[in-house]
PyMOL Python script that loads the backbone (N, CA, C, O; Angstrom):
from pymol import cmd

cmd.read_pdbstr("""\
ATOM      1  N   UNK A   1     148.625  61.822 101.017  1.00  0.00           N
ATOM      2  CA  UNK A   1     148.730  60.595 100.253  1.00  0.00           C
ATOM      3  C   UNK A   1     150.065  59.898 100.515  1.00  0.00           C
ATOM      4  O   UNK A   1     150.112  58.687 100.728  1.00  0.00           O
ATOM      5  N   UNK A   2     151.153  60.682 100.496  1.00  0.00           N
ATOM      6  CA  UNK A   2     152.462  60.067 100.720  1.00  0.00           C
ATOM      7  C   UNK A   2     152.561  59.452 102.110  1.00  0.00           C
ATOM      8  O   UNK A   2     153.181  58.402 102.277  1.00  0.00           O
ATOM      9  N   UNK A   3     151.962  60.085 103.102  1.00  0.00           N
ATOM     10  CA  UNK A   3     151.961  59.495 104.448  1.00  0.00           C
ATOM     11  C   UNK A   3     151.222  58.160 104.444  1.00  0.00           C
ATOM     12  O   UNK A   3     151.709  57.175 104.999  1.00  0.00           O
ATOM     13  N   UNK A   4     150.042  58.129 103.817  1.00  0.00           N
ATOM     14  CA  UNK A   4     149.271  56.885 103.738  1.00  0.00           C
ATOM     15  C   UNK A   4     150.060  55.811 102.990  1.00  0.00           C
ATOM     16  O   UNK A   4     150.165  54.676 103.455  1.00  0.00           O
ATOM     17  N   UNK A   5     150.617  56.173 101.826  1.00  0.00           N
ATOM     18  CA  UNK A   5     151.358  55.200 101.014  1.00  0.00           C
ATOM     19  C   UNK A   5     152.561  54.660 101.774  1.00  0.00           C
ATOM     20  O   UNK A   5     152.851  53.465 101.715  1.00  0.00           O
ATOM     21  N   UNK A   6     153.258  55.533 102.484  1.00  0.00           N
ATOM     22  CA  UNK A   6     154.430  55.095 103.234  1.00  0.00           C
ATOM     23  C   UNK A   6     154.036  54.144 104.358  1.00  0.00           C
ATOM     24  O   UNK A   6     154.699  53.128 104.567  1.00  0.00           O
ATOM     25  N   UNK A   7     152.978  54.458 105.074  1.00  0.00           N
ATOM     26  CA  UNK A   7     152.560  53.619 106.197  1.00  0.00           C
ATOM     27  C   UNK A   7     151.947  52.300 105.754  1.00  0.00           C
ATOM     28  O   UNK A   7     152.084  51.299 106.458  1.00  0.00           O
ATOM     29  N   UNK A   8     151.275  52.269 104.608  1.00  0.00           N
ATOM     30  CA  UNK A   8     150.531  51.087 104.181  1.00  0.00           C
ATOM     31  C   UNK A   8     151.248  50.245 103.134  1.00  0.00           C
ATOM     32  O   UNK A   8     151.250  49.017 103.217  1.00  0.00           O
ATOM     33  N   UNK A   9     151.849  50.891 102.161  1.00  0.00           N
ATOM     34  CA  UNK A   9     152.394  50.190 100.997  1.00  0.00           C
ATOM     35  C   UNK A   9     153.917  50.179 101.002  1.00  0.00           C
ATOM     36  O   UNK A   9     154.533  49.151 100.721  1.00  0.00           O
ATOM     37  N   UNK A  10     154.520  51.306 101.317  1.00  0.00           N
ATOM     38  CA  UNK A  10     155.977  51.465 101.271  1.00  0.00           C
ATOM     39  C   UNK A  10     156.515  51.605 102.697  1.00  0.00           C
ATOM     40  O   UNK A  10     157.010  52.666 103.078  1.00  0.00           O
ATOM     41  N   UNK A  11     156.418  50.551 103.463  1.00  0.00           N
ATOM     42  CA  UNK A  11     156.755  50.628 104.892  1.00  0.00           C
ATOM     43  C   UNK A  11     158.214  51.005 105.148  1.00  0.00           C
ATOM     44  O   UNK A  11     158.527  51.560 106.200  1.00  0.00           O
ATOM     45  N   UNK A  12     159.110  50.712 104.203  1.00  0.00           N
ATOM     46  CA  UNK A  12     160.511  51.107 104.355  1.00  0.00           C
ATOM     47  C   UNK A  12     160.776  52.472 103.728  1.00  0.00           C
ATOM     48  O   UNK A  12     161.921  52.922 103.679  1.00  0.00           O
ATOM     49  N   UNK A  13     159.733  53.124 103.253  1.00  0.00           N
ATOM     50  CA  UNK A  13     159.863  54.465 102.692  1.00  0.00           C
ATOM     51  C   UNK A  13     159.822  54.468 101.172  1.00  0.00           C
ATOM     52  O   UNK A  13     160.021  53.442 100.522  1.00  0.00           O
ATOM     53  N   UNK A  14     159.562  55.632 100.631  1.00  0.00           N
ATOM     54  CA  UNK A  14     159.507  55.870  99.190  1.00  0.00           C
ATOM     55  C   UNK A  14     160.331  57.114  98.911  1.00  0.00           C
ATOM     56  O   UNK A  14     160.106  58.162  99.518  1.00  0.00           O
ATOM     57  N   UNK A  15     161.276  57.004  98.004  1.00  0.00           N
ATOM     58  CA  UNK A  15     162.132  58.134  97.655  1.00  0.00           C
ATOM     59  C   UNK A  15     161.665  58.734  96.333  1.00  0.00           C
ATOM     60  O   UNK A  15     161.511  58.018  95.344  1.00  0.00           O
ATOM     61  N   UNK A  16     161.441  60.042  96.314  1.00  0.00           N
ATOM     62  CA  UNK A  16     161.102  60.745  95.084  1.00  0.00           C
ATOM     63  C   UNK A  16     162.303  61.583  94.665  1.00  0.00           C
ATOM     64  O   UNK A  16     162.840  62.354  95.460  1.00  0.00           O
ATOM     65  N   UNK A  17     162.718  61.427  93.410  1.00  0.00           N
ATOM     66  CA  UNK A  17     163.823  62.203  92.872  1.00  0.00           C
ATOM     67  C   UNK A  17     163.286  63.088  91.752  1.00  0.00           C
ATOM     68  O   UNK A  17     162.721  62.599  90.773  1.00  0.00           O
ATOM     69  N   UNK A  18     163.467  64.380  91.910  1.00  0.00           N
ATOM     70  CA  UNK A  18     163.008  65.340  90.906  1.00  0.00           C
ATOM     71  C   UNK A  18     163.944  65.302  89.708  1.00  0.00           C
ATOM     72  O   UNK A  18     165.144  65.541  89.843  1.00  0.00           O
ATOM     73  N   UNK A  19     163.397  65.004  88.545  1.00  0.00           N
ATOM     74  CA  UNK A  19     164.188  64.937  87.317  1.00  0.00           C
ATOM     75  C   UNK A  19     164.185  66.268  86.565  1.00  0.00           C
ATOM     76  O   UNK A  19     165.216  66.702  86.050  1.00  0.00           O
ATOM     77  N   UNK A  20     163.022  66.907  86.507  1.00  0.00           N
ATOM     78  CA  UNK A  20     162.894  68.104  85.689  1.00  0.00           C
ATOM     79  C   UNK A  20     161.644  68.878  86.094  1.00  0.00           C
ATOM     80  O   UNK A  20     160.642  68.291  86.502  1.00  0.00           O
ATOM     81  N   UNK A  21     161.715  70.193  85.978  1.00  0.00           N
ATOM     82  CA  UNK A  21     160.544  71.066  86.128  1.00  0.00           C
ATOM     83  C   UNK A  21     160.391  71.838  84.830  1.00  0.00           C
ATOM     84  O   UNK A  21     161.337  72.470  84.359  1.00  0.00           O
ATOM     85  N   UNK A  22     159.198  71.784  84.253  1.00  0.00           N
ATOM     86  CA  UNK A  22     158.885  72.533  83.035  1.00  0.00           C
ATOM     87  C   UNK A  22     157.681  73.413  83.353  1.00  0.00           C
ATOM     88  O   UNK A  22     156.741  72.966  84.010  1.00  0.00           O
ATOM     89  N   UNK A  23     157.706  74.659  82.893  1.00  0.00           N
ATOM     90  CA  UNK A  23     156.594  75.546  83.231  1.00  0.00           C
ATOM     91  C   UNK A  23     156.407  76.625  82.169  1.00  0.00           C
ATOM     92  O   UNK A  23     157.306  76.935  81.387  1.00  0.00           O
ATOM     93  N   UNK A  24     155.207  77.178  82.178  1.00  0.00           N
ATOM     94  CA  UNK A  24     154.891  78.390  81.424  1.00  0.00           C
ATOM     95  C   UNK A  24     153.944  79.210  82.296  1.00  0.00           C
ATOM     96  O   UNK A  24     153.857  78.967  83.499  1.00  0.00           O
ATOM     97  N   UNK A  25     153.245  80.161  81.723  1.00  0.00           N
ATOM     98  CA  UNK A  25     152.388  81.054  82.532  1.00  0.00           C
ATOM     99  C   UNK A  25     151.220  80.335  83.199  1.00  0.00           C
ATOM    100  O   UNK A  25     150.713  80.807  84.216  1.00  0.00           O
ATOM    101  N   UNK A  26     150.780  79.195  82.644  1.00  0.00           N
ATOM    102  CA  UNK A  26     149.574  78.545  83.164  1.00  0.00           C
ATOM    103  C   UNK A  26     149.765  77.116  83.646  1.00  0.00           C
ATOM    104  O   UNK A  26     148.835  76.538  84.208  1.00  0.00           O
ATOM    105  N   UNK A  27     150.932  76.529  83.446  1.00  0.00           N
ATOM    106  CA  UNK A  27     151.134  75.116  83.775  1.00  0.00           C
ATOM    107  C   UNK A  27     152.539  74.887  84.328  1.00  0.00           C
ATOM    108  O   UNK A  27     153.514  75.458  83.839  1.00  0.00           O
ATOM    109  N   UNK A  28     152.624  74.040  85.357  1.00  0.00           N
ATOM    110  CA  UNK A  28     153.911  73.606  85.896  1.00  0.00           C
ATOM    111  C   UNK A  28     153.902  72.076  85.910  1.00  0.00           C
ATOM    112  O   UNK A  28     152.953  71.461  86.395  1.00  0.00           O
ATOM    113  N   UNK A  29     154.967  71.465  85.373  1.00  0.00           N
ATOM    114  CA  UNK A  29     155.080  70.011  85.324  1.00  0.00           C
ATOM    115  C   UNK A  29     156.336  69.591  86.085  1.00  0.00           C
ATOM    116  O   UNK A  29     157.437  70.062  85.798  1.00  0.00           O
ATOM    117  N   UNK A  30     156.154  68.699  87.058  1.00  0.00           N
ATOM    118  CA  UNK A  30     157.265  68.108  87.798  1.00  0.00           C
ATOM    119  C   UNK A  30     157.416  66.662  87.319  1.00  0.00           C
ATOM    120  O   UNK A  30     156.468  65.880  87.396  1.00  0.00           O
ATOM    121  N   UNK A  31     158.588  66.312  86.833  1.00  0.00           N
ATOM    122  CA  UNK A  31     158.865  64.932  86.443  1.00  0.00           C
ATOM    123  C   UNK A  31     159.697  64.296  87.548  1.00  0.00           C
ATOM    124  O   UNK A  31     160.754  64.810  87.915  1.00  0.00           O
ATOM    125  N   UNK A  32     159.209  63.165  88.080  1.00  0.00           N
ATOM    126  CA  UNK A  32     159.871  62.521  89.211  1.00  0.00           C
ATOM    127  C   UNK A  32     160.050  61.027  88.962  1.00  0.00           C
ATOM    128  O   UNK A  32     159.315  60.412  88.189  1.00  0.00           O
ATOM    129  N   UNK A  33     161.041  60.466  89.634  1.00  0.00           N
ATOM    130  CA  UNK A  33     161.227  59.022  89.690  1.00  0.00           C
ATOM    131  C   UNK A  33     161.037  58.619  91.146  1.00  0.00           C
ATOM    132  O   UNK A  33     161.592  59.245  92.050  1.00  0.00           O
ATOM    133  N   UNK A  34     160.251  57.574  91.366  1.00  0.00           N
ATOM    134  CA  UNK A  34     160.037  57.083  92.722  1.00  0.00           C
ATOM    135  C   UNK A  34     160.652  55.688  92.848  1.00  0.00           C
ATOM    136  O   UNK A  34     160.572  54.868  91.934  1.00  0.00           O
ATOM    137  N   UNK A  35     161.267  55.444  94.006  1.00  0.00           N
ATOM    138  CA  UNK A  35     161.892  54.149  94.279  1.00  0.00           C
ATOM    139  C   UNK A  35     161.611  53.760  95.720  1.00  0.00           C
ATOM    140  O   UNK A  35     161.524  54.609  96.607  1.00  0.00           O
ATOM    141  N   UNK A  36     161.475  52.483  95.929  1.00  0.00           N
ATOM    142  CA  UNK A  36     161.268  51.982  97.278  1.00  0.00           C
ATOM    143  C   UNK A  36     161.009  50.496  97.245  1.00  0.00           C
ATOM    144  O   UNK A  36     161.374  49.805  96.294  1.00  0.00           O
ATOM    145  N   UNK A  37     160.366  50.008  98.305  1.00  0.00           N
ATOM    146  CA  UNK A  37     159.923  48.627  98.384  1.00  0.00           C
ATOM    147  C   UNK A  37     158.424  48.640  98.541  1.00  0.00           C
ATOM    148  O   UNK A  37     157.904  49.188  99.513  1.00  0.00           O
ATOM    149  N   UNK A  38     157.714  48.039  97.588  1.00  0.00           N
ATOM    150  CA  UNK A  38     156.256  47.981  97.639  1.00  0.00           C
ATOM    151  C   UNK A  38     155.859  46.595  98.121  1.00  0.00           C
ATOM    152  O   UNK A  38     156.090  45.601  97.433  1.00  0.00           O
ATOM    153  N   UNK A  39     155.256  46.532  99.313  1.00  0.00           N
ATOM    154  CA  UNK A  39     154.872  45.267  99.936  1.00  0.00           C
ATOM    155  C   UNK A  39     156.050  44.294  99.966  1.00  0.00           C
ATOM    156  O   UNK A  39     155.893  43.101  99.706  1.00  0.00           O
ATOM    157  N   UNK A  40     157.235  44.824 100.288  1.00  0.00           N
ATOM    158  CA  UNK A  40     158.414  43.993 100.455  1.00  0.00           C
ATOM    159  C   UNK A  40     159.179  43.669  99.182  1.00  0.00           C
ATOM    160  O   UNK A  40     160.177  42.949  99.239  1.00  0.00           O
ATOM    161  N   UNK A  41     158.740  44.181  98.029  1.00  0.00           N
ATOM    162  CA  UNK A  41     159.432  43.920  96.765  1.00  0.00           C
ATOM    163  C   UNK A  41     159.973  45.225  96.188  1.00  0.00           C
ATOM    164  O   UNK A  41     159.345  46.271  96.357  1.00  0.00           O
ATOM    165  N   UNK A  42     161.139  45.192  95.502  1.00  0.00           N
ATOM    166  CA  UNK A  42     161.706  46.406  94.913  1.00  0.00           C
ATOM    167  C   UNK A  42     160.727  47.063  93.938  1.00  0.00           C
ATOM    168  O   UNK A  42     160.041  46.382  93.176  1.00  0.00           O
ATOM    169  N   UNK A  43     160.675  48.385  93.976  1.00  0.00           N
ATOM    170  CA  UNK A  43     159.714  49.160  93.182  1.00  0.00           C
ATOM    171  C   UNK A  43     160.406  50.373  92.592  1.00  0.00           C
ATOM    172  O   UNK A  43     161.253  50.994  93.235  1.00  0.00           O
ATOM    173  N   UNK A  44     160.034  50.712  91.344  1.00  0.00           N
ATOM    174  CA  UNK A  44     160.504  51.955  90.712  1.00  0.00           C
ATOM    175  C   UNK A  44     159.447  52.407  89.717  1.00  0.00           C
ATOM    176  O   UNK A  44     158.834  51.582  89.039  1.00  0.00           O
ATOM    177  N   UNK A  45     159.231  53.710  89.626  1.00  0.00           N
ATOM    178  CA  UNK A  45     158.233  54.249  88.706  1.00  0.00           C
ATOM    179  C   UNK A  45     158.607  55.672  88.318  1.00  0.00           C
ATOM    180  O   UNK A  45     159.429  56.305  88.980  1.00  0.00           O
ATOM    181  N   UNK A  46     158.010  56.166  87.259  1.00  0.00           N
ATOM    182  CA  UNK A  46     158.178  57.549  86.827  1.00  0.00           C
ATOM    183  C   UNK A  46     156.807  58.208  86.786  1.00  0.00           C
ATOM    184  O   UNK A  46     155.797  57.555  86.524  1.00  0.00           O
ATOM    185  N   UNK A  47     156.786  59.513  87.050  1.00  0.00           N
ATOM    186  CA  UNK A  47     155.520  60.251  87.015  1.00  0.00           C
ATOM    187  C   UNK A  47     155.753  61.675  86.535  1.00  0.00           C
ATOM    188  O   UNK A  47     156.826  62.250  86.719  1.00  0.00           O
ATOM    189  N   UNK A  48     154.724  62.222  85.917  1.00  0.00           N
ATOM    190  CA  UNK A  48     154.671  63.650  85.605  1.00  0.00           C
ATOM    191  C   UNK A  48     153.496  64.205  86.404  1.00  0.00           C
ATOM    192  O   UNK A  48     152.359  63.769  86.226  1.00  0.00           O
ATOM    193  N   UNK A  49     153.770  65.162  87.279  1.00  0.00           N
ATOM    194  CA  UNK A  49     152.751  65.771  88.131  1.00  0.00           C
ATOM    195  C   UNK A  49     152.515  67.177  87.597  1.00  0.00           C
ATOM    196  O   UNK A  49     153.436  67.992  87.541  1.00  0.00           O
ATOM    197  N   UNK A  50     151.276  67.454  87.205  1.00  0.00           N
ATOM    198  CA  UNK A  50     150.952  68.690  86.487  1.00  0.00           C
ATOM    199  C   UNK A  50     150.015  69.557  87.320  1.00  0.00           C
ATOM    200  O   UNK A  50     148.990  69.085  87.810  1.00  0.00           O
ATOM    201  N   UNK A  51     150.373  70.823  87.476  1.00  0.00           N
ATOM    202  CA  UNK A  51     149.520  71.808  88.137  1.00  0.00           C
ATOM    203  C   UNK A  51     149.151  72.877  87.119  1.00  0.00           C
ATOM    204  O   UNK A  51     150.030  73.447  86.472  1.00  0.00           O
ATOM    205  N   UNK A  52     147.856  73.152  86.971  1.00  0.00           N
ATOM    206  CA  UNK A  52     147.396  74.262  86.139  1.00  0.00           C
ATOM    207  C   UNK A  52     147.170  75.458  87.056  1.00  0.00           C
ATOM    208  O   UNK A  52     146.578  75.328  88.127  1.00  0.00           O
ATOM    209  N   UNK A  53     147.644  76.612  86.629  1.00  0.00           N
ATOM    210  CA  UNK A  53     147.644  77.816  87.456  1.00  0.00           C
ATOM    211  C   UNK A  53     146.741  78.884  86.842  1.00  0.00           C
ATOM    212  O   UNK A  53     146.753  79.100  85.630  1.00  0.00           O
ATOM    213  N   UNK A  54     145.963  79.545  87.690  1.00  0.00           N
ATOM    214  CA  UNK A  54     145.200  80.737  87.298  1.00  0.00           C
ATOM    215  C   UNK A  54     145.496  81.802  88.333  1.00  0.00           C
ATOM    216  O   UNK A  54     145.131  81.665  89.501  1.00  0.00           O
ATOM    217  N   UNK A  55     146.159  82.865  87.900  1.00  0.00           N
ATOM    218  CA  UNK A  55     146.552  83.914  88.839  1.00  0.00           C
ATOM    219  C   UNK A  55     147.555  83.353  89.823  1.00  0.00           C
ATOM    220  O   UNK A  55     148.603  82.842  89.427  1.00  0.00           O
ATOM    221  N   UNK A  56     147.236  83.446  91.115  1.00  0.00           N
ATOM    222  CA  UNK A  56     148.143  82.929  92.138  1.00  0.00           C
ATOM    223  C   UNK A  56     147.621  81.636  92.778  1.00  0.00           C
ATOM    224  O   UNK A  56     147.992  81.304  93.904  1.00  0.00           O
ATOM    225  N   UNK A  57     146.756  80.907  92.055  1.00  0.00           N
ATOM    226  CA  UNK A  57     146.150  79.692  92.613  1.00  0.00           C
ATOM    227  C   UNK A  57     146.304  78.489  91.676  1.00  0.00           C
ATOM    228  O   UNK A  57     146.362  78.627  90.454  1.00  0.00           O
ATOM    229  N   UNK A  58     146.368  77.323  92.287  1.00  0.00           N
ATOM    230  CA  UNK A  58     146.329  76.075  91.529  1.00  0.00           C
ATOM    231  C   UNK A  58     144.863  75.773  91.251  1.00  0.00           C
ATOM    232  O   UNK A  58     144.064  75.670  92.182  1.00  0.00           O
ATOM    233  N   UNK A  59     144.502  75.628  89.974  1.00  0.00           N
ATOM    234  CA  UNK A  59     143.094  75.379  89.640  1.00  0.00           C
ATOM    235  C   UNK A  59     142.828  73.921  89.269  1.00  0.00           C
ATOM    236  O   UNK A  59     141.679  73.481  89.302  1.00  0.00           O
ATOM    237  N   UNK A  60     143.868  73.169  88.917  1.00  0.00           N
ATOM    238  CA  UNK A  60     143.682  71.740  88.685  1.00  0.00           C
ATOM    239  C   UNK A  60     145.016  71.011  88.841  1.00  0.00           C
ATOM    240  O   UNK A  60     146.095  71.601  88.789  1.00  0.00           O
ATOM    241  N   UNK A  61     144.886  69.711  89.034  1.00  0.00           N
ATOM    242  CA  UNK A  61     146.042  68.852  89.271  1.00  0.00           C
ATOM    243  C   UNK A  61     145.797  67.545  88.533  1.00  0.00           C
ATOM    244  O   UNK A  61     144.678  67.031  88.532  1.00  0.00           O
ATOM    245  N   UNK A  62     146.823  67.013  87.914  1.00  0.00           N
ATOM    246  CA  UNK A  62     146.728  65.684  87.320  1.00  0.00           C
ATOM    247  C   UNK A  62     148.092  65.020  87.386  1.00  0.00           C
ATOM    248  O   UNK A  62     149.121  65.683  87.513  1.00  0.00           O
ATOM    249  N   UNK A  63     148.078  63.700  87.298  1.00  0.00           N
ATOM    250  CA  UNK A  63     149.312  62.948  87.430  1.00  0.00           C
ATOM    251  C   UNK A  63     149.321  61.848  86.373  1.00  0.00           C
ATOM    252  O   UNK A  63     148.331  61.142  86.185  1.00  0.00           O
ATOM    253  N   UNK A  64     150.430  61.719  85.701  1.00  0.00           N
ATOM    254  CA  UNK A  64     150.602  60.685  84.686  1.00  0.00           C
ATOM    255  C   UNK A  64     151.708  59.753  85.166  1.00  0.00           C
ATOM    256  O   UNK A  64     152.831  60.188  85.420  1.00  0.00           O
ATOM    257  N   UNK A  65     151.381  58.459  85.290  1.00  0.00           N
ATOM    258  CA  UNK A  65     152.339  57.481  85.788  1.00  0.00           C
ATOM    259  C   UNK A  65     152.815  56.592  84.655  1.00  0.00           C
ATOM    260  O   UNK A  65     152.076  56.307  83.712  1.00  0.00           O
ATOM    261  N   UNK A  66     154.067  56.158  84.765  1.00  0.00           N
ATOM    262  CA  UNK A  66     154.546  55.106  83.879  1.00  0.00           C
ATOM    263  C   UNK A  66     153.858  53.816  84.316  1.00  0.00           C
ATOM    264  O   UNK A  66     153.091  53.823  85.279  1.00  0.00           O
ATOM    265  N   UNK A  67     154.114  52.751  83.646  1.00  0.00           N
ATOM    266  CA  UNK A  67     153.537  51.474  84.060  1.00  0.00           C
ATOM    267  C   UNK A  67     154.111  51.122  85.425  1.00  0.00           C
ATOM    268  O   UNK A  67     155.328  51.103  85.609  1.00  0.00           O
ATOM    269  N   UNK A  68     153.243  50.848  86.365  1.00  0.00           N
ATOM    270  CA  UNK A  68     153.675  50.510  87.716  1.00  0.00           C
ATOM    271  C   UNK A  68     154.155  49.069  87.706  1.00  0.00           C
ATOM    272  O   UNK A  68     153.457  48.175  87.229  1.00  0.00           O
ATOM    273  N   UNK A  69     155.336  48.853  88.230  1.00  0.00           N
ATOM    274  CA  UNK A  69     155.909  47.515  88.228  1.00  0.00           C
ATOM    275  C   UNK A  69     156.824  47.335  89.425  1.00  0.00           C
ATOM    276  O   UNK A  69     157.237  48.302  90.065  1.00  0.00           O
ATOM    277  N   UNK A  70     157.131  46.085  89.713  1.00  0.00           N
ATOM    278  CA  UNK A  70     158.136  45.770  90.720  1.00  0.00           C
ATOM    279  C   UNK A  70     159.349  45.199  89.999  1.00  0.00           C
ATOM    280  O   UNK A  70     159.211  44.523  88.980  1.00  0.00           O
ATOM    281  N   UNK A  71     160.514  45.467  90.518  1.00  0.00           N
ATOM    282  CA  UNK A  71     161.754  44.969  89.933  1.00  0.00           C
ATOM    283  C   UNK A  71     161.997  43.537  90.393  1.00  0.00           C
ATOM    284  O   UNK A  71     161.619  43.175  91.507  1.00  0.00           O
ATOM    285  N   UNK A  72     162.625  42.717  89.546  1.00  0.00           N
ATOM    286  CA  UNK A  72     162.933  41.349  89.990  1.00  0.00           C
ATOM    287  C   UNK A  72     163.845  41.392  91.216  1.00  0.00           C
ATOM    288  O   UNK A  72     164.723  42.250  91.314  1.00  0.00           O
ATOM    289  N   UNK A  73     163.631  40.460  92.153  1.00  0.00           N
ATOM    290  CA  UNK A  73     164.462  40.454  93.352  1.00  0.00           C
ATOM    291  C   UNK A  73     165.808  39.825  93.095  1.00  0.00           C
ATOM    292  O   UNK A  73     166.634  39.740  94.004  1.00  0.00           O
TER     293      UNK A  73
END
""", "prot")
cmd.dss("prot")
cmd.show_as("cartoon", "prot")
cmd.util.cbc("prot")
cmd.orient("prot")
């Protein structure tokens, strides 16, 4: 997905900064901030990426995004 997004939407690249990792026996949450240029305009967003774990495998994945927006130029 990141390769597609970088080539199509974020041609100058997209930077992900890890803010926090929270976990327990069954769930891992990565909180990230993404920044870049989306179709030539400044872009910034926040996301929580969640993996549910069973044993040694990921059994589900979900992602929660902040409101997607572009910054004023």
